[in-house]
MARRO-265808 format. One record per atom (N, C-alpha, C): residue in three letters; x, y, z. Coordinates in steps of 0.1 Angstrom, whole numbers, plus 5000, padded with zeros to 4 digits. Layout:
REM MARRO-265808
ALAXYZ;...
This chain:
REM MARRO-265808
MET153089731537;MET151889681538;MET150889581539;GLY151889481545;GLY151789321551;GLY151389261532;ASP150289131543;ASP149989051529;ASP149489111521;CYS149189061506;CYS148389061495;CYS147089041499;MET146189071500;MET144689001497;MET144688971484;THR143188871484;THR142988731474;THR141188831468;ASP141488751460;ASP139588811458;ASP139688971448;TYR140388981440;TYR140589121434;TYR140689061421;VAL140189181412;VAL140289151393;VAL141889141391;LEU142389251400;LEU143789211395;LEU144589221412;GLU145489161415;GLU147189151422;GLU148089191419;MET148789241425;MET150689311419;MET151689241433;LYS152189121432;LYS152889141446;LYS153889081444;ASN154389151457;ASN156189131459;ASN156789181450;ILE156289321438;ILE157289361429;ILE158389431432;THR159489361430;THR160989471425;THR161189501416;LYS161689641412;LYS162389621402;LYS163189701400;LYS164789661395;LYS165389731398;LYS166589781386;PHE166989931388;PHE167789961374;PHE168689991383;PRO169990041372;PRO171689951376;PRO171890111381;GLY172090091397;GLY172390211408;GLY171190201416;VAL169890191409;VAL168990221416;VAL167790121420;LEU167090161432;LEU166290011431;LEU164190141433;ALA164190091419;ALA162690181415;ALA161890161423;LEU161290011426;LEU160689981436;LEU160589821442;ASN160389841453;ASN160889761463;ASN159889691476;ASP159289611462;ASP158789491473;ASP157089551474;VAL156689601462;VAL154889681461;VAL154889571460;CYS153489541467;CYS152089541467;CYS150589611466;ILE150389561458;ILE148489681456;ILE147989541450;ALA146189581452;ALA145489511446;ALA143889601438;LEU143389591431;LEU142289621426;LEU140889591428;ASN139789611434;ASN138689571432;ASN137689581420;LYS136889511414;LYS136089531402;LYS135889701400;GLY135489691397;GLY135289861394;GLY134889991402;GLU136589991407;GLU136990091420;GLU137890141413;MET137790281421;MET138690411417;MET139690381424;LEU140990351423;LEU142290321433;LEU143190471431;SER143690541436;SER144690631430;SER145690581438;ILE146690641426;ILE148090621433;ILE148490781432;CYS148990771442;CYS149890911448;CYS151590971448;GLY152090941445;GLY153491041454;GLY154591101444;GLU155591141450;GLU156791201441;GLU156991181431;ASN157091301423;ASN158791171407;ASN159291141419;GLY159591001407;GLY160990911413;GLY159890831427;ALA158590861434;ALA158190781439;ALA158190621434;GLY158090581420;GLY157490461416;GLY156090421410;LYS155890511408;LYS154490531401;LYS154290431390;SER154190491379;SER155190501369;SER155590381361;THR156690391371;THR157490211373;THR156890081368;LEU155690151383;LEU155089991386;LEU153989961379;MET153090101367;MET152590101357;MET152990051341;LYS154090121340;LYS155490031332;LYS155089851333;VAL155489771346;VAL155689681344;VAL154389581339;LEU153089701348;LEU151289621345;LEU150989641333;SER151089711331;SER151389691313;SER151889661300;GLY153189581308;GLY153889531295;GLY155389591297;GLU154989721297;GLU156389811292;GLU157789761296;TYR157689741312;TYR158889621318;TYR158389461313;PRO158789431306;PRO158589251308;PRO158289191321;HIS157289061318;HIS157788961329;HIS158988911329;GLY160088871338;GLY161488851339;GLY162488991344;SER161789071338;SER162589231339;SER162589261353;TYR161489201361;TYR161489251374;TYR161189051386;SER161089131398;SER160288991404;SER159989011416;GLY158888931415;GLY157188981421;GLY156488911413;GLU154788901414;GLU153888811401;GLU152688941402;ILE152588891393;ILE151188971385;ILE149588871391;ILE148988891394;ILE146788791391;ILE146388871395;MET145688821375;MET144288801374;MET143388711380;ASP141688791380;ASP141088721387;ASP140988561392;GLY142188611399;GLY142888491408;GLY144188381399;GLN143988461390;GLN145288361382;GLN146088421377;PRO147488361380;PRO148788451375;PRO148688481360;VAL149788571359;VAL149288591345;VAL151088631339;ARG151788561330;ARG152988631325;ARG152888781312;ILE152888901317;ILE152889001310;ILE154289051304;THR153988971286;THR155489021282;THR155689141275;SER154389161270;SER154489281264;SER153089361265;SER153389451255;SER152189531258;SER151089541251;HIS151189381239;HIS150089281236;HIS149689231247;VAL149889121252;VAL149789051259;VAL149289101274;ALA149089261275;ALA148389361291;ALA147389351284;GLU147389421269;GLU145589391258;GLU144989271263;ARG146189131254;ARG144789001255;ARG144089061269;TYR145389091281;TYR144789041291;TYR143489161299;GLY143189251286;GLY141789381296;GLY142889431306;ILE143889461300;ILE144789601308;ILE145089691299;ALA144589831295;ALA145089971288;ALA145090051293;MET145990121291;MET147090211297;MET146490351289;ILE146390471296;ILE146390641286;ILE147490761293;TYR148390691288;TYR149690791287;TYR149090941289;GLN149991001296;GLN150591231298;GLN150391231284;GLU151191191277;GLU151491281264;GLU150291161259;ILE149991271247;ILE148491191235;ILE149191131225;SER149091021223;SER149290931216;SER148490911199;VAL148390991193;VAL147990961183;VAL148490961166;GLU147490911159;GLU148290971144;GLU147491101133;LEU148091191142;LEU147191281130;LEU146691291119;ASP147291181106;ASP146791251099;ASP145391101091;LEU145191061106;LEU144591011101;LEU143590981111;SER141890921107;SER140691011110;SER140390921121;VAL139691011126;VAL139590941146;VAL138590811147;ALA137790741132;ALA138190591136;ALA138990511132;GLU139590541126;GLU141390531118;GLU142490461136;ASN142190551140;ASN142990641153;ASN142290511163;ILE140990491168;ILE140290381176;ILE140590261173;MET140690231158;MET140390111156;MET141990061149;LEU142990171151;LEU144490111146;LEU144589971162;GLY145089931140;GLY145489761150;GLY145189601156;ILE143189711159;ILE142089561153;ILE141689641141;LEU142189661125;LEU140289691118;LEU140189601116;PRO138989571111;PRO137989461108;PRO138189421090;LYS138289301089;LYS138789271073;LYS138489201068;LYS138389141059;LYS137889061049;LYS138689021033;PHE138588941032;PHE139388831021;PHE140689001025;GLY141089051034;GLY142189131033;GLY142289251034;PHE140989311031;PHE140289451025;PHE139589531041;VAL139389591042;VAL138489691062;VAL137789711053;LYS136789601069;LYS135489711065;LYS135189791068;TRP135689851063;TRP135190021064;TRP133490061068;LYS132990011069;LYS131690081078;LYS131489951092;LYS131889861090;LYS132289871105;LYS132589891113;LEU134089971107;LEU135390031112;LEU134590121121;ARG133590221113;ARG133390341116;ARG132090321125;ALA131090181125;ALA129990161139;ALA130990151145;GLN132190011152;GLN131989991161;GLN132990171169;ALA133790221167;ALA134690341165;ALA133390431174;GLN132390411164;GLN130790511166;GLN130290511184;GLU130290341180;GLU130490301191;GLU131090321207;ALA132290301204;ALA133590361217;ALA132990521225;ILE132890591214;ILE132390711212;ILE131390791217;ASN130090651215;ASN129090751223;ASN129190671238;ARG130290531239;ARG130190541251;ARG130490651259;LEU131090721259;LEU132290861262;LEU131491001260;ASN129891031259;ASN129391101262;ASN129591251253;VAL130291241238;VAL130491361230;VAL129891311220;SER130291431215;SER129791461197;SER130491471191;LEU130891351185;LEU132791351177;LEU132291311171;ASP132391361152;ASP132791301137;ASP133491211139;VAL133291091132;VAL134290951135;VAL134991001119;ASN134691021110;ASN135491061102;ASN136191211096;GLN136091251106;GLN137191351110;GLN138591321111;ARG139091431106;ARG141191441109;ARG141191411122;VAL142291381130;VAL142091401139;VAL143591511143;ARG144191521136;ARG144791671137;ARG144391801139;ASP142891801132;ASP142091911139;ASP140991931152;LEU140991801160;LEU141191831169;LEU141691921176;SER140991941196;SER141792011206;SER142191891214;ALA143591951223;ALA143991831228;ALA142891761237;SER142391841244;SER140891741255;SER140891631246;MET139691641231;MET139391561219;MET140191421217;GLN141691491213;GLN142691401208;GLN142491281219;GLN142291361238;GLN142591291244;GLN141391161246;LEU140391171242;LEU138991091239;LEU138790991230;VAL139391041221;VAL139890891219;VAL141090831218;CYS142290861227;CYS142890741230;CYS142590681241;ILE141290751248;ILE140490671254;ILE139590581251;ALA139090651239;ALA137390501232;ALA138390431223;ARG139690451225;ARG141390291216;ARG140590181226;ALA141190261241;ALA141490181247;ALA140190101250;LEU139090181254;LEU137290121255;LEU136789991244;VAL137790071229;VAL137289921218;VAL137889821222;ARG138289801229;ARG139389701233;ARG138689641246;ASN137789611248;ASN136489611266;ASN137689581274;PRO138489671276;PRO139589601289;PRO138489611300;LYS139689541306;LYS138789531328;LYS139589621335;ILE140289651327;ILE141489851339;ILE142289891330;LEU141390011336;LEU141890121326;LEU142690201334;ILE144590201329;ILE145690311340;ILE145390451330;LEU145490521341;LEU145090681334;LEU146190751335;ASP147690841336;ASP148790871343;ASP148791021339;GLU148191061348;GLU148191221341;GLU147191311328;PRO145791221333;PRO145691211319;PRO145091371320;THR144891451330;THR144591591324;THR145291681326;ALA146391651320;ALA147091741321;ALA147291851309;ALA146791861300;ALA146691931285;ALA145091961282;LEU144191921294;LEU142691961297;LEU142592111303;THR140892141300;THR140792281307;THR139992251319;GLU139192371326;GLU139292331340;GLU137292151338;SER137192281320;SER135992231320;SER135992071312;GLU136892071304;GLU137091911301;GLU137291791308;THR138191871323;THR138791821331;THR136891751341;ALA136491811339;ALA135291811348;ALA134291681335;HIS134491671324;HIS133991611313;HIS134391451318;LEU135791511316;LEU136491331317;LEU136291291333;MET135991391340;MET135491341357;MET133891241355;ALA132991281351;ALA132391271346;ALA131991131343;ILE132991101334;ILE133490961320;ILE133490851327;LEU134290861334;LEU135490781346;LEU134490741359;HIS133590801362;HIS132390801368;HIS131390661360;GLU131190741350;GLU130490601336;GLU130790501344;LEU132290481334;LEU133290381333;LEU133190271348;LYS132990321353;LYS132590291368;LYS131790161373;ARG130990261369;ARG129190181368;ARG129690051363;SER129890061351;SER130089981340;SER130489881343;GLY131289891357;GLY132089771358;GLY134489801354;ILE134389891350;ILE135689901339;ILE136889921358;SER137789911364;SER138689931373;SER139190011364;CYS139690111376;CYS140390221370;CYS141090211384;ILE142790241380;ILE143990251387;ILE144490421377;TYR144490601391;TYR144390691382;TYR145590771388;ILE146790851383;ILE148490861385;ILE147091001385;SER147891111394;SER147591271386;SER148791291397;HIS149291411392;HIS149891601408;HIS148691661412;LYS147591681407;LYS146091731409;LYS146091671415;LEU145991681432;LEU145591621440;LEU143791671447;ASP143491761444;ASP142091831441;ASP141291681434;GLU141591711419;GLU141291551412;GLU141391381424;VAL142091371425;VAL142691221436;VAL141391251446;PHE141291351450;PHE140591331464;PHE138991301461;LYS138991351453;LYS137391351441;LYS136891231437;LEU137791161431;LEU137391061423;LEU137790911429;SER138990891445;SER139390791445;SER137890691451;ASP137990621452;ASP137190511459;ASP138490431473;ARG139690431461;ARG140990411477;ARG142190481472;LEU143290531478;LEU144390581478;LEU144990511483;ILE146890531473;ILE147390451476;ILE148590531478;VAL149690611485;VAL150590651485;VAL152290591486;MET152690641474;MET154090551472;MET155490721476;LEU156790631479;LEU157990691484;LEU158690621485;ASP160090661473;ASP160690591475;ASP160990431474;GLY160390391457;GLY159390251455;GLY158490241464;ARG158290251475;ARG157490101483;ARG156190251485;VAL155190101493;VAL153990171494;VAL153890241508;VAL153590311513;VAL153690381524;VAL152790411534;SER151490421525;SER150090461535;SER149090381522;GLU147690371530;GLU146590361519;GLU145290391523;TYR144590461520;TYR143190561531;TYR141890481519;GLN140890521526;GLN139890481515;GLN138990571519;ARG137990541505;ARG137490761503;ARG137390761516;GLY136790761526;GLY135990831538;GLY136890911544;ASP138390791543;ASP139690821553;ASP140590941554;ILE140091001540;ILE141591071528;ILE141191191538;ASP142591261547;ASP142891371550;ASP144091431536;PRO143891521533;PRO144391561519;PRO146391571532;SER145491691542;SER146991711551;SER147891581547;ASN147891481555;ASN147891381558;ASN148591301548;VAL148291301535;VAL148091271519;VAL149691241517;ILE149591401519;ILE150691511516;ILE152391471521;GLU151491441536;GLU152891441541;GLU153491271546;ASP152691201537;ASP152991091534;ASP153991071524;MET153791181512;MET154691201496;MET155491221500;VAL155591351509;VAL156891431509;VAL157991361522;GLY157691301530;GLY157991191538;GLY158791321552;ARG157791411554;ARG158191471566;ARG156691571570;ARG156491641576;ARG155591741577;ARG155391811570;MET154491861564;MET154491971559;MET152692091563;ASP153192131571;ASP152492271581;ASP151592391571;GLU152792391565;GLU152392531553;GLU153392401533;ILE152492441530;ILE152892431514;ILE153792541507;TYR152992611512;TYR153992801509;TYR154292851515;PRO155592901507;PRO156292971525;PRO155793121529;SER155693151537;SER155393341535;SER156093401528;MET155393491526;MET155193581516;MET156093751527;GLU155893781537;GLU156093841546;GLU157193901547;GLY157494041550;GLY159094081557;GLY159594121545;ARG159094141532;ARG159994161525;ARG159994321518;THR160994391515;THR160494551513;THR160594511498;LEU159994621488;LEU159394611476;LEU160294761470;GLY161194741462;GLY161694841454;GLY160994981447;GLY161495031437;GLY161195111429;GLY160995021419;GLU160195151406;GLU159895031393;GLU161395001387;VAL161094841380;VAL162094781376;VAL162294711361;LEU160494651359;LEU160194691344;LEU159094761340;ARG159094781329;ARG156994901326;ARG157294831310;ILE156094791306;ILE155994731292;ILE154694791291;GLU154594911276;GLU153995011277;GLU153194951258;ASN152394931259;ASN150994951243;ASN151694881234;PHE151194711245;PHE152094631236;PHE150594531233;THR150694561216;THR149694431211;THR150794331200;VAL150894241205;VAL150894071202;VAL150094041192;PRO149994031171;PRO149293991165;PRO148393841164;HIS147893731160;HIS147493711159;HIS147993561146;PRO148793441148;PRO149593391139;PRO149393381129;PHE147493311129;PHE146793301118;PHE145793341110;ALA145093451122;ALA144293541118;ALA143993721116;ALA143493721109;ALA143693871115;ALA142794001125;LYS143993931131;LYS143793991144;LYS144393991152;SER144094011168;SER145194081174;SER145093981193;ILE146093911198;ILE146193821209;ILE146393851217;VAL145994001222;VAL146494081227;VAL146494191226;SER145794371228;SER146194521224;SER146694621235;ARG147694671233;ARG147194801238;ARG147194751254;ILE148294671256;ILE148494591272;ILE149994691278;SER149594801291;SER150494861295;SER150494811313;PHE151494791316;PHE151594781333;PHE153394801334;SER152894781348;SER154894781355;SER154894691369;VAL156294641366;VAL156694561377;VAL157594611390;GLN157394561399;GLN158494671414;GLN159694621416;LYS160394651418;LYS161794541428;LYS161494481438;GLY162294371430;GLY161494211439;GLY159694171444;GLU159094261433;GLU157394211438;GLU156894141421;VAL156093981432;VAL155793941428;VAL154493971422;LEU154493961405;LEU153094001395;LEU152193891392;GLY151093831394;GLY150093751389;GLY149593861372;LEU149393761365;LEU149393781353;LEU148093601347;VAL146493691355;VAL145393621353;VAL144993671343;GLY144293531337;GLY143193521322;GLY143093401320;LEU141393401315;LEU140593191313;LEU141693211302;LEU141693061304;LEU142893001288;LEU142393061277;GLY143593101266;GLY142793201254;GLY143393331254;SER143693381269;SER143393571272;SER144993601266;GLY145793491265;GLY146693561256;GLY148293631273;ARG147893571277;ARG149393551286;ARG150293521284;SER150293421284;SER151493321274;SER152393421264;GLU151393451252;GLU152193471242;GLU152493701247;LEU151293751257;LEU152193911262;LEU153293861266;LEU153993781274;LEU155693721278;LEU155993681272;ARG155893611262;ARG157093551249;ARG156893671240;ALA155593781237;ALA156293881227;ALA157193941237;VAL157194011244;VAL158294101251;VAL159594011254;PHE159693871261;PHE160493861260;PHE160993861242;GLY160793901237;GLY161193891221;GLY160893721208;ALA160393621218;ALA159993501210;ALA159193491200;LEU158093611201;LEU156893581195;LEU157193731188;PRO157093741178;PRO156893881166;PRO155293971177;LYS155794131178;LYS154794231187;LYS154494291176;LYS153094331174;LYS153094471166;LYS153194571170;SER152794631180;SER153694771187;SER153994711200;GLY154894821211;GLY154994781221;GLY156994831225;ASP156194911233;ASP158294961247;ASP158594871254;VAL159794831254;VAL159994761273;VAL161094871278;TYR161094901291;TYR161694931298;TYR162694871311;VAL163194921313;VAL164094831323;VAL164794931331;ASP164494891340;ASP164895111355;ASP165395211346;GLY163895251342;GLY163995351336;GLY164195371318;VAL164495241319;VAL165295291304;VAL164995181291;LYS164695261276;LYS163995211268;LYS165195121264;ARG164694991258;ARG165394841255;ARG164694791244;LYS165494781235;LYS165394671224;LYS165694621225;ILE163994561219;ILE164394361228;ILE162794301212;ASN164394231204;ASN163394171190;ASN163794001190;SER164293941201;SER164893821196;SER164893811216;PRO165093671218;PRO165493651236;PRO166893681239;LYS168093671226;LYS169493711234;LYS168993891238;ASP167993971233;ASP168294091236;ASP167794101247;ALA166293981253;ALA166094021264;ALA166693951274;ILE168193851273;ILE168593811284;ILE169493951285;SER170194021275;SER170794111274;SER170194261281;ALA169094211284;ALA168094361288;ALA167694331306;GLY168394221308;GLY168294141322;GLY166794051323;ILE166094011319;ILE165093971318;ILE164893841320;GLY164893711321;GLY164493581320;GLY163493461317;LEU163293401311;LEU162293311309;LEU162193191312;LEU160893141322;LEU160593011320;LEU159592961314;THR159692891308;THR158792861294;THR157592731300;GLU156292781296;GLU155092691296;GLU155692531299;ASP156192481284;ASP156892391280;ASP158192331283;ARG158692251295;ARG159992311295;ARG160492151284;LYS159892041281;LYS160191971275;LYS160992041261;LYS159592081262;LYS159692141244;LYS160792251240;ASP160092371248;ASP161792511251;ASP162292511263;GLY162692451274;GLY163592461281;GLY164492361286;ILE164192261280;ILE165192181281;ILE166192131266;ILE167492081270;ILE167891991258;ILE168291921264;GLY167391771260;GLY167491701260;GLY169191571258;THR169491651251;THR170991511241;THR172091581255;MET171691651269;MET172791791274;MET172791701285;GLU174191731291;GLU173791741308;GLU173591781311;ILE173691801326;ILE172591901334;ILE173392011329;ILE174591991337;ILE175792191332;ILE175892221324;GLN175392171307;GLN175792221300;GLN173892311295;ASN172692281301;ASN171892271303;ASN171592461311;MET172592441324;MET172892541328;MET173192671322;THR173992631315;THR174992751306;THR174892761295;ILE174192691291;ILE174192731274;ILE173992881276;SER172892961279;SER172793131282;SER173793131283;VAL175093131289;VAL175693231295;VAL177593201289;LEU177193121276;LEU178493081268;LEU179993171262;LYS179293321263;LYS180193381254;LYS180493471269;LYS180493381287;LYS180793471299;LYS181893381303;ILE181693271297;ILE182493151304;ILE182793101291;SER183593251280;SER184393151278;SER185993271274;ARG186393171274;ARG188193271268;ARG189093271254;PHE188993381248;PHE189593421233;PHE188693231223;ARG187893311223;ARG186393201220;ARG186693021222;PHE187892991238;PHE187392851240;PHE186592881247;LEU185792771253;LEU185292791270;LEU185792701274;SER185592781288;SER186792791298;SER185792671302;GLY186292561309;GLY186192451316;GLY186092451331;ARG186692551340;ARG187492591353;ARG185692741353;ILE185992751345;ILE184692901345;ILE183592861347;GLU182792731343;GLU182092651334;GLU181092621351;VAL182592521354;VAL181792471365;VAL181692561377;GLU182292621377;GLU182392711393;GLU181192851390;LYS180692841379;LYS179192961377;LYS178192791378;ALA178192681379;ALA177392621377;ALA177092541390;GLU177692531398;GLU178192481405;GLU176992541420;ARG177592691414;ARG176892771426;ARG175192761426;TYR174592801418;TYR173492691411;TYR172692591414;PHE173892491414;PHE173392371417;PHE172792281431;LYS174292401437;LYS173892421450;LYS172092401455;ALA172692571453;ALA171492641455;ALA170092601459;MET169692531442;MET168792471441;MET168792341445;LYS169492281455;LYS169492111455;LYS168992051444;ILE169292101441;ILE169091981427;ILE169491811425;ARG168391781429;ARG168391611434;ARG169691521419;ALA170791521420;ALA171491401415;ALA172591421416;PRO173191311414;PRO174891251425;PRO175691381415;SER175791411404;SER176191521395;SER175891621389;MET176991691382;MET176191801374;MET176191741359;HIS177091611359;HIS177391581341;HIS176191481340;VAL174791451347;VAL173991361344;VAL173691411334;ASN173091301326;ASN171891411314;ASN170291391321;ILE170191531317;ILE168791601323;ILE167591511322;LEU167691421312;LEU166291351313;LEU166291201319;ASN167491221326;ASN167291131339;ASN166791171353;LEU166591321348;LEU166091361366;LEU164591381363;SER163791331372;SER162491421374;SER161891531371;GLY160791531368;GLY160491681362;GLY159991781372;GLY160191761386;GLY160791911396;GLY162291921396;ASN162691811387;ASN164391871390;ASN164791951378;GLN163991891369;GLN164291961351;GLN164092141356;GLN162692121362;GLN162292231364;GLN163092321369;LYS163992331385;LYS165092361391;LYS166592381377;VAL166392301367;VAL167592291360;VAL167592471352;VAL166192471350;VAL165892541336;VAL165392691345;LEU165592711358;LEU165092831364;LEU166492871368;ALA167492771371;ALA169192821369;ALA169492881359;LYS169492821346;LYS169392871333;LYS169393031332;SER167793041339;SER167593171340;SER168393271348;LEU168793181359;LEU169393271374;LEU170993311370;ILE171193221363;ILE173293221358;ILE173193371357;THR172493401342;THR172293501331;THR172493601346;ASP171993631354;ASP171993761366;ASP170993831362;MET169893771363;MET168493891357;MET167793971368;LYS167194081364;LYS166694151376;LYS165094141372;VAL164594081357;VAL162894031356;VAL163193851354;LEU162293791361;LEU161893671358;LEU160293641357;PHE160093621343;PHE158593531340;PHE158993421342;LEU157693391346;LEU157593191352;LEU155793191345;ASP155293111334;ASP154993081329;ASP154592901335;GLU153392861342;GLU153092741349;GLU154292711354;PRO155392761362;PRO156592711369;PRO156092521372;THR155192551384;THR154692441390;THR153992331372;ARG154292301366;ARG153292211363;ARG153392091356;GLY152992001363;GLY153791891358;GLY154791871370;ILE154391921382;ILE155691881390;ILE155091861405;ASP155491691414;ASP155091691426;ASP154591781438;VAL154391761450;VAL153991871454;VAL155091881463;GLY155791821469;GLY157091841471;GLY157991941465;ALA158191871448;ALA159092001439;ALA158192121446;LYS156692121440;LYS156392241436;LYS156792341452;SER156792251466;SER157092351476;SER158092361472;GLU159392351472;GLU160692381465;GLU160692481460;ILE159792471452;ILE160092521438;ILE159392731449;TYR158692731450;TYR158192801458;TYR158592901467;LYS159592791475;LYS160792861482;LYS161792961479;ILE162492881465;ILE162592941458;ILE162193061447;ILE160593121444;ILE160393251444;ILE159893281455;ARG160193271464;ARG160193391477;ARG161593421478;GLU161993351481;GLU164193391477;GLU164693481467;LEU163993411460;LEU164093511447;LEU163993691447;SER162793691452;SER161993791454;SER163193901460;SER163093781481;SER163493841489;SER165493911480;ALA165893841472;ALA166993881463;ALA166894051457;GLY165594101458;GLY165594181443;GLY164894151432;VAL164994051424;VAL164194021415;VAL162794031414;SER162194041405;SER161294091399;SER160193971392;ILE159293931398;ILE159093811391;ILE156993861387;ILE157593791374;ILE155793821365;ILE155693651366;MET154293601368;MET154093481374;MET152693461361;ILE152793361362;ILE151493281354;ILE150493111362;SER149493101359;SER149693001368;SER148292931365;SER147592851364;SER146592771362;SER145792771375;GLU146892731387;GLU146492721397;GLU146092821405;HIS145092831413;HIS144692971413;HIS145093011430;PRO145292891441;PRO145792911452;PRO146792931454;GLU148092871445;GLU149492901438;GLU149393051440;LEU148593101426;LEU148693241425;LEU148593321439;LEU147493271445;LEU147293441456;LEU147893361469;ALA148793331471;ALA149193271483;ALA150893331476;MET151393321468;MET152393391458;MET152493521457;CYS151393611451;CYS151493721442;CYS151293851454;ASP151993931448;ASP151994111461;ASP150794151449;ARG150394141440;ARG149694221430;ARG148794121418;PHE147694171412;PHE147194051402;PHE146994201390;VAL147194131384;VAL146794181366;VAL145794071359;VAL145094191356;VAL143594021349;VAL143594071339;LEU143793951328;LEU144094001310;LEU142293871313;GLY141493971296;GLY140193911294;GLY140194041281;ASN140093861272;ASN139393971254;ASN140594011249;GLY141893981258;GLY143294071247;GLY143694201254;ARG142594261266;ARG143294361273;ARG143394331287;ILE143594471293;ILE143994441303;ILE142494471316;VAL141694391328;VAL140394441328;VAL139894481340;GLY141294471349;GLY141394481364;GLY142494471366;GLU142294561382;GLU144294461388;GLU144194491404;LEU144094371410;LEU143994361423;LEU144994371434;SER144994401443;SER146094381454;SER145794231459;LYS146494221466;LYS146794101473;LYS145794101489;ALA145894161488;ALA144194191498;ALA142694221491;GLU142494211478;GLU141794201469;GLU141194101469;ALA142394031465;ALA141893921456;ALA141093811459;ASP140293741460;ASP140593591463;ASP139693501444;GLU140193371444;GLU139593361436;GLU137893361426;ALA137193381434;ALA135693441427;ALA136393551419;LYS136393601426;LYS136693761420;LYS137393721410;ILE138593711407;ILE139293701397;ILE138793651384;LEU138093531385;LEU137093441376;LEU135993541371;ARG135793641380;ARG134093721379;ARG134593811366;MET136493921370;MET136794021366;MET137093931354;ALA138093871351;ALA138593781339;ALA137493761327;SER135993701334;SER135393661328;SER134093741318;ASN134493941324;ASN133694011323;ASN131993961327;VAL131793881341;VAL130293941350;VAL130293971363;
């Protein structure tokens, strides 16, 4: 991007960071104005988070080359505490709170006001309340954080940053756990922080948020800054092409030309009980799916979409309900039963339910078919490699080999491994719960192509997604849930975002 400019609140000049065998940052140069919202976009592995870890002190001075300048003066950031002293605060994607402490204690953690060694509780609560007030939210600072929603916990993290009076606020995927209305509230808060002079660096895979928020946008690819846009010059298609390093005339593959077959899966009268309350999450749900069909299961947050699929898969208890595969009633009381019936599930939270972080790629792929790849109760390494290699290549998983630990992969490649784990079982029906959550636009495009290929091969797919554009592009038909029941059904030709939302909201 040429020479770094001067007269900024922050400059990062010629930052280069290496890991064994990987050049993570290659001569990166960025700058930040006072009160500016600077967004950094790029695929997983582009270097965004690495650059922010350099700035926040997680990768300390000396572990990289280049320099950091604040208000015209070179600084050495050797730890997160030093970064904090320079006025740099970071809000991470993973919400970091002490669940059994109060809101006030979480906000003031590490800077408790004391006198003669005793905490000044009145002052602590007053300072915490002041930080909460800046967020324009009603929240009792004496409340235990465990009892708050994910969005409120995220706001506690932001208040904790604000009470330290930062000059620069770094937000890494801050809306990942938030609903649309909660996201809108956070956007309003960020605009207010800008007006108060705080500079923000914003990282998100949700490009619609980035385009709305940014005063300036920087795109990174393979550890380098490849383009920069001022607010008025941001063109979504150009940004996406810069991110993936190739032209993307269409993010979504054409779903035309497929032939749907007869009924493969039918569920009847499914009722899923609430785990704590004396009511049902969903009641008497019935629908079917054809061979090769992509069915969108849609509804507002809390409509019971995920719980329904998990109950059909045997991962949650049901109150009632029957499952038919190819017209044959199947008894499914566990995920093992579902897999035997030819049903696979890609879960919403891959880190919690989808992958085993201590294992290699190959082990994560074959764990669901250990019996099939064993001979006389001993695992056959040859058969395991043969089975896994087919899907490793078909999924175009970006890794040096199948023996790399899965945690070394980007989010999109981890998602491909989780998909491969289901495909390796030769299933007939695949449940996809938020298949592209938390992955970049290039990886999303690859996942969409895989869905198209599976559908063309005759696999029936039921898909849940919070991103309506991807549902509308990928699905043949929609079943709409509201208040725990089916409130409507739409064909691809009938469906649009407004119609789905009206139906789901019963308005």
